[in-house]
Structure formats: structure tokens, C-alpha cells
N, C-alpha and C positions, 0 to 999 in steps of 0.2 A: 601395417598392423593386420594381424590375421583375425579372421572372423571365427567366432565360435559356431560350431555346427548346430543347426537348428534341429529340434526334435521332429521327426517325421513320423506321423502315425499311419503311413501307408501299409504297415504290417498288420494293422487292424482289418484291412480290406482283404488280406489273405484268407482264403477259406479255411486253412488248417487252424488258424488262430481266431479269426473273426467269428466264425460260426459257433464254435464252443463258447466264446465270450457272450455272444448274443443269447444263446440258450441259458447260460448261467444268469445273465441279467433278467431274462424273461422269468425264470423260476424264482429268483429273489424277488422280483417285482410282484409276482403272483402271491408269494408268501406274505409280503408286507400288505398287499391288498386285502388278503384273507383275514389277517389279524386286524387290520383297521376296520373292516366290515364287521367282524365278530365283536370288537369293542363297541362299535356304534350300535349294533343290534341289542347287546346285552345291557349297555348303559355306561359301564365303566370298566377299567382294567381289572379291578378286583373280581367283578362279576364274570369277566371273560376267563380269568384264571380259575375261578370255581367251576365254570362250565367245562373247561378243558380237563380239570381234575376228575369231575364226575364222569366224563366220557373217555377216560384214559384207556379203558378196556376196548372200546371200539377202535381207538387209535392203534392199540397194540395188535388187534386182529388185522387191521389194515396193513401195518408194517409186516406182519408175518405172511400175509398174502403176497405182498410185494417181494419179499425175500424168496418165497416159493416160486413165483413166476420167473424171478431173475435166476434162481438156481436151475430151473428147467431150461431157460435159454442158454445158460452157460453150459450145461451138460450137452445140449444139441450142438453148440459151436465147438465144444471141446472134441466131441466125437468126429466132427468134420475135419478139424485141423489135424487130429491124430491119424486120420485116414490119409491125409495128404502128406504129413510129415511124421512118419512113425519112429522117429529117433528117441533115444533115451534122454537126450538134452531137452527136447520139447516136452516130454513127460515131467521132467524135473522142474522146468519153468512153470508148467501148470500147477504142480504141487506147491511151489513157492507162492504163486499168486493166490491159490485157493487158501493156504494157511493165513496169508496176509488179509485176505477178505474176511474170513471167519473171525480172525482176531479183531479187525476193525469193527465189524458189526457187534461182536461180543463186548468190546469196550464201550461203544456208543450205547448199547442197550443197558449195560451195567451202570454206566454213568447216569443215564436217565432213571434208572431204578433207584440208585442211591440218592439222587437229587430229590426224589419224591418222598424221601424219608422212610421208604419201605425196607431198606437194607441195613441202615445204621441203627445205633441205639436210640431208642425213643426217649424224648425228654419227659 
């Protein structure tokens, strides 16, 4: 009788996979903890949702600052890579990545805008 192979989770110890997984878990845990603390401070989930709606402009400003910092870092990294690899293929890869990133950010922000009822027809 042959034995079924056991699942081995040694790949989690690998730095290429384990470290990003640990960061994702840490960020998700921090988000859950922040929401739980907010609900506890405000009193209930409805109050927390109201508080978040009232402060949506602050969160938008925060996201815009993060996008600006990320774009600055991207521009710095892009210049360094293009100095090292000045080929047309590298430029095309960067253009595809930049288009995908701008589209993803646009879709996320547009989705958030439409969910808040600001973009669709008002009842």
C-alpha cells in the first residue's frame, strides 16, 4: 500500500514566500485591530460607520499622500533601472506596469466613490 504524501509547510519558512505572507498577516491583523478598537471606542458598528463617513475626506487625503509618496519612490526606482538597462523592452515593461497600477488605483477609488453613494443616482 502506498502512502499519500503529507503536506509539508516548509515552503512557508522560505524567505521569498514566508516574509511577504507574514507582512500580509501583520497588515490584516492591524486592520482588524483598528476596526475592533474603533467599534469599541464609538460604542457600536453603526456609530463606527458614521464616524468613518464623517472623516472620509481625511482618509482621502491620507490615500492621496500615500499615492504621491509611492509615485515618487517609483520614479526614483524607474530612473535607476533605466540607467542600468536602457533597452526599449524595459521601457515597455514599465509602461505596462504603470498603466496597470493607475487602472487598479482608479478602479479602487471609483468603487469606493460609488459605494458611498456619491456617484450613482440618489434615491
